[in-house]
KOLTILO-24885 format. One record per residue: x, y, z of N, C-alpha, C, O in turn. Coordinates in steps of 0.001 Angstrom, whole numbers, plus 500000, padded with zeros to 6 digits. Layout:
N
XYZXYZXYZXYZ/...
END
This chain:
225
902866972685402752903406972452404097902824971156404675901609970961404662/903687970277405178903214969028405742902761969237407187903366970003407937/901711968556407554901191968638408912901544967363409666901387966260409141/902017967515410890902338966366411720901059965701412198899997966322412254/901181964434412541900030963723413076899267962959412012899696962858410863/898125962422412419897279961628411534896222962488410866895565963298411521/896061962314409569894975962983408869893683962217409124893691961140409721/892575962788408662891284962121408813891297960759408127890762959783408652/891912960706406955891969959435406224892836958407406956892539957212406932/893908958872407606894751957959408376893993957345409533894133956158409828/893182958174410190892368957689411305891310956707410815891050955694411464/890700957007409671889708956099409093890342954765408713889729953711408882/891562954813408204892252953590407797892507952691409007892340951474408920/892908953277410130893115952502411357891805951862411801891778950698412201/890706952638411727889393952111412111888985950951411204888477949937411683/889207951099409899888831950042408948889643948770409170889091947670409173/890957948920409357891829947749409521891503947006410808891399945779410803/891340947736411918891033947078413191889643946443413165889428945401413784/888701947060412456887370946466412312887442945181411489886789944193411823/888228945190410422888397943993409604888998942858410434888543941718410351/890014943170411231890633942168412104889596941605413072889537940396413296/888782942487413641887738942075414580886752941117413923886398940093414506/886311941443412722885309940624412047885885939303411534885161938314411420/887180939284411228887828938015410890887787937100412109887533935901411994/888044937691413289887983936927414525886577936478414878886388935414415467/885581937299414514884191936968414847883590935947413890882769935125414297/883995935992412611883322935178411604884153934014411061883593933014410611/885485934134411099886308933132410434887263932396411361887312931166411365/888016933149412141889047932550412997888786932966414440889046934116414796/888281932066415279887875932445416640889045932642417603889162931937418605/889905933605417289891037933907418161890719935163418955890370936192418376/890834935089420265890475936194421140891271937466420845890739938573420918/892560937291420508893388938477420299892934939283419093893159940493419048/892301938647418119891753939378416971890590940266417426890481941419417006/889721939721418289888601940485418805889079941643419677888498942728419667/890155941390420434890703942436421314891235943605420488890975944765420807/891981943296419424892493944358418541891345945156417924891458946361417700/890253944467417658889103945120417034888381946103417927887550946878417454/888696946080419244888010946998420164888360948452419895887672949349420381/889417948702419129889812950083418841888926950742417791888833951968417747/888278949953416951887614950526415774886400951379416116886283952499415617/885494950879416954884250951609417184884460952978417836883835953943417395/885314953116418872885550954460419405886065955442418357885706956620418371/886911954949417445887421955842416393886292956268415462886221957430415062/885408955333415113884266955690414269883359956699414969882836957616414336/883175956526416277882343957478417031882968958870417009882276959869416810/884276958925417216884983960203417163884854960846415787884588962042415673/885047960032414733884973960554413364883574961059413028883428962035412292/882551960405413558881182960863413326880964962229413960880428963137413325/881384962372415224881230963656415910882022964751415199881552965880415053/883231964400414759884079965360414054883476965716412700883439966883412311/883006964700411991882423964933410673881180965797410728880984966662409875/880339965569411726879114966362411876879424967822412180878672968716411793/880530968059412870880903969431413210881544970158412032881504971386411957/882132969399411117882891970014410025882201969977408659882550970752407768/881230969083408491880629968917407162879916970188406682879345970942407470/879972970393405379879267971536404791877862971160404344877065972026403986/877563969865404365876241969402403944875798968267404871876080967096404614/875109968628405939874686967657406942873749966609406344873825965430406690/872864967048405444871897966134404831872612965068404003872282963886404092/873582965481403205874323964524402379875122963557403246875262962381402910/875640964055404353876369963211405303875463962086405807875869960926405872/874244962449406158873277961463406632872877960475405558872677959294405842/872756960946404323872386960065403208873459959002402988873151957836402743/874726959421403079875822958451402907875773957383404001875965956199403726/875516957802405234875400956836406334874228955875406111874344954672406345/873099956428405656871901955612405426872148954593404318871725953443404433/872822954997403256873136954070402158874031952945402667873821951777402342/875039953312403476875924952307404051875175951320404930875452950121404910/874210951839405715873425950986406610872553950013405828872470948835406173/871906950501404779871019949650403964871824948560403250871409947402403218/872967948927402681873787947966401946874415946919402875874737945810402448/874584947284404144875274946399405086874381945340405701874871944287406111/873074945594405777872219944766406607872146943307406169872222942413407013/872001943046404885871895941654404413873203940888404635873167939819405243/874369941389404166875601940633404439875909940514405927876484939514406356/875535941519406722875735941459408175874934940301408773875463939492409535/873659940238408418872800939168408934873307937784408526873408936882409357/873621937629407249874038936318406743875381935882407312875588934698407578/876301936839407502877632936509408005877600936101409478878220935110409866/876876936865410295876933936642411737875771935805412300875876935267413402/874660935693411544873515934941412044873080933811411110872264932970411487/873623933794409901873297932726408967871933932851408320871515931964407576/871240933933408591869905934155408011869550935630408150870195936367408895/868523936049407426868034937416407576867257937523408879866439936656409188/867504938571409637866837938733410922866645940210411240867432941058410819/865593940502411984865333941868412438865689942041413915865479943103414501/866231940978414497866531941009415930867753941868416229867799942540417259/868739941852415343869994942577415589870379943361414340870303942852413222/870797944624414551871161945483413427872652945814413490873267945775414556/873214946136412342874653946401412262875032947711412931874179948523413288/876328947890413090876847949106413723876540950343412878876533951459413397/876287950154411586875935951294410747874624951932411200874447953144411083/873706951115411717872447951651412243872717952420413533872084953445413787/873651951935414349874059952662415552874612954029415177874262955038415791/875479954059414165876057955327413718874990956250413134875057957469413297/874010955667412456872931956473411889872098957106413000871700958266412889/871830956356414067871123956911415221871980957971415908871467958974416405/873293957736415928874200958742416484874182960020415672874241961118416226/874102959877414359873979961043413472872726961836413802872766963061413920/871593961116413953870332961790414286870435962499415634869917963602415806/871105961857416584871262962454417904872103963731417846871733964748418432/873237963675417135874114964852417046873402965988416324873529967151416706/872646965645415269871873966659414547870869967325415486870684968542415454/870234966525416308869275967011417303869979967852418358869463968887418779/871160967407418785871937968150419771872313969531419257872324970500420016/872619969623417966872986970898417376871831971892417405872037973104417467/870608971356417359869426972209417389868935972468418809868220973438419059/869331971577419757868914971728421157870132971614422070870195970697422889/871111972534421949872352972392422712872169972481424222873011971991424975/871082973099424675870876973255426121870102972095426742869935972046427961/869637971176425927868871970035426437869421968738425845868704968035425133/870699968407426133871329967240425499870749965898425915870862964926425168/870134965820427082869635964531427554868483963989426718868347962776426556/867650964886426186866486964428425420866902963644424168866470962503424006/867728964217423276868139963433422106868956962202422471868841961167421816/869784962304423516870600961161423933869720960003424390869918958865423964/868752960289425254867880959234425786867017958624424689866881957403424610/866432959472423841865551958977422779866319958072421804865847956987421462/867493958516421360868265957735420387868877956482421030869021955450420373/869234956579422312869749955406423020868665954346423164868930953158422983/867453954767423487866335953831423587866035953189422232865744951995422153/866110953994421167865885953468419819866922952398419480866596951380418869/868182952637419882869242951667419621868969950351420345869209949277419793/868468950430421582868147949224422337866958948482421723866974947256421613/865940949224421328864749948599420747865065947924419414864515946868419102/865951948538418632866319947967417336867369946873417461867612946129416510/867994946772418633869021945761418836870277946011418029870842945082417450/870723947265417985871911947594417190873184947164417914873190946985419132/874249947004417155875560946753417747875897947866418732875771949045418402/876318947505419923876690948419421009875483949103421647875609949648422744/874326949093421001873097949593421604873193950993422168873799951875421558/872585951206423356872552952519423986873952953025424301874214954225424211/874859952115424671876229952517425001876955953062423770877810953940423887/876610952537422584877196953061421359876777954495421098877591955330420703/875492954776421323874991956144421162875618957049422207875950958197421912/875785956544423436876407957329424500877854957674424159878330958762424485/878554956746423501879941956998423113880024958120422079880917958965422134/879089958115421145879047959180420140878760960519420810879380961528420474/877821960530421759877490961750422496878697962273423258878925963481423320/879471961358423839880671961748424578881611962573423706882083963631424123/881880962092422500882795962803421610882167964081421053882863965071420829/880861964058420833880188965242420283880146966386421286880219967554420903/880029966056422568879875967080423606881199967543424200881226968488424988/882305966882423828883607967244424420884668967461423346885824967088423541/884297968051422228885240968248421127886383969169421545886218970050422388/887548968941420932888700969800421200889687969146422147889344968224422887/890923969639422113891984969088422949891655969188424433892008968304425214/890977970266424819890656970432426229889682969379426735889569969160427941/888978968727425815888007967717426209888587966316426320887880965389426715/889873966140425976890459964797425940890478964082427300890214962881427342/890777964767428410890717964047429701889328963473429983889200962354430479/888301964241429667886929963768429863886636962620428905885960961659429272/887141962717427682886928961654426702887567960346427162886966959281427019/888777960416427711889466959207428164888698958544429305888455957338429283/888319959347430303887586958803431453886198958299431037885757957229431457/885522959097430199884191958712429746884223957467428893883353956603429011/885235957368428020885365956200427152885643954945427984885099953877427704/886486955079428999886770953949429875885495953465430565885256952261430669/884677954413431036883426954055431717882455953365430770881853952352431128/882296953910429554881367953336428579881837951949428144881036951019428048/883149951814427879883691950517427467883480949468428556883155948317428265/883665949871429804883467948931430915882009948481430981881722947309431221/881085949433430763879661949101430838879197948258429658878232947503429781/879871948376428516879523947539427361879750946072427699878981945199427299/880821945821428443881072944454428927881435943487427823882256943799426961/880822942311427846881129941273426868882199940330427379882394940207428588/882897939662426469883957938730426838885106939479427499885249940691427333/885924938746428251887039939402428924887853938427429741887923937240429425/888473938937430800889342938127431627888989938325433100888568939407433508/889163937290433873888973937406435318890343937533435977891181936636435883/890551938662436643891797938913437358891462938921438842891001939923439389/891704937782439479891298937642440871889780937708440966889079936990440254/889272938569441846887813938679441991887171939633440974885950939779440939/887999940277440153887497941308439230887440940770437805888400940178437314/886291940986437143886163940632435727886448941866434891885788942893435047/887429941768434004887818942897433151887345942629431729887847941707431085/886380943418431215885897943185429848886939943570428810887651944561428971/887025942777427740887987943058426670887719944414426020888626945030425460/886475944872426098886104946146425495886904947314426064887025948353425414/887455947157427275888218948238427907889443948603427074889969949710427189/889897947666426231891030947942425340890688949084424383891579949729423831/889387949329424190888956950426423323889475951783423753889532952710422944/889856951914425017890414953184425504891696953540424753892032954715424603/892409952512424282893652952752423530893390953477422212894322953982421585/892129953531421792891786954292420586892102955774420762892237956507419782/892220956215422027892539957616422274893956957972421831894279959152421696/894817956955421602896178957243421121896135957774419688896629958873419440/895554957022418724895461957607417373894552958827417325894806959747416548/893497958857418137892632960038418167893426961250418633893253962352418113/894304961040419625895138962134420118896144962623419094896593963767419154/896501961749418144897456962122417086896784962782415886897460963253414971/895448962815415892894692963403414781895002964897414676894954965625415667/895319965335413467895705966741413281894584967630412744894797968814412483/893387967056412580892254967862412133892258968187410649891465969011410193/893143967547409889893271967839408459892829966655407606892814965513408066/892472966943406364892196965908405377893398965751404469894065966729404129/893674964503404074894758964250403135894310964549401716895104964986400883/893024964309401442892477964524400106891003964903400205890332964590401189/890513965577399175889081965914399115888381965055398066887256965352397662/889045963998397632888494963106396609887192962471397072887137961883398152/886149962583396269884865961960396584884969960435396491884276959719397214/885834959941395602886015958496395461886571957906396753886120956855397208/887546958584397337888126958127398597887075958201399704886962957297400531/886317959283399705885263959465400715884238958339400656883893957747401678/883755958049399451882783956974399294883412955610399568882737954700400047/884704955466399265885392954210399512885355953813400977885160952644401309/885546954800401856885503954508403290884086954161403743883908953303404608/883086954812403175881698954493403536881316953093403071880605952372403770/881793952712401882881416951420401314882280950272401828881973949103401593/883355950605402526884226949547403042883455948592403945883673947381403894/882559949123404766881840948269405707881008947197404997881216946011405255/880070947569404110879302946502403444880149945610402547879891944410402449/881155946180401893881979945381400976882797944347401744882880943194401321/883398944739402859884229943776403590883359942678404214883801941536404339/882116943021404608881202941989405109880872940983404014880825939777404258/880644941486402813880326940613401682881491939694401346881293938511401069/882704940235401370883903939424401085884076938334402135884359937185401799/883905938695403415884022937703404493882928936647404388883157935477404696/881746937059403955880645936109403777880975935081402710880749933885402894/881509935553401598881889934650400498882966933684400971882901932490400678/883970934197401710885052933335402219884494932288403179884881931121403125/883577932712404063883010931772405037882204930668404345882188929528404810/881541931001403245880767930013402501881663929023401764881279927881401513/882868929487401422883815928602400722884468927623401663885289926810401236/
END
């Protein structure tokens, strides 16, 4: 029986494609519209992390896959965006890894959500990860409001977090509108998610985890050429 809507793999594919577009704009072609399209990727990854943590049968293995992705990503990330190895700024994979630790902590302390949120958000700021504390807050938003009934809160919360992330944007009269606010549109594919997997293939699963470091490496090679 076919299920309507987007499967988990379909949602991951949208996140990967929009992230690739974003990084092309950041590293190769400085066109603002590429960066704007890329604003959809991180909210989808945050949603998928919260969903994955709730559904996985092996939480430890889930964390190991994230950690491997983070380690493999750091060198190409540094070289692509900073031109050298640096400890000042860490990739979004480290943000997701901190989000994983936070959700794991939340599962063990459901009545005290502020403690893991604050600790992991502070860690993100100290490590200088992509999106920092706001990235961890976005993951917490999806983890604490799972289900269709939580979507209104997710939309409003995502809009607030995206606005606070700030960054480049447009000035409309006296108001500055950050481009990150476009990330709210990620709720469209998230809303179409049907909660199903298209395949249980481990190769496909690992392919999505390795896409991040591999695409950074490919962009690095292109930029050097």
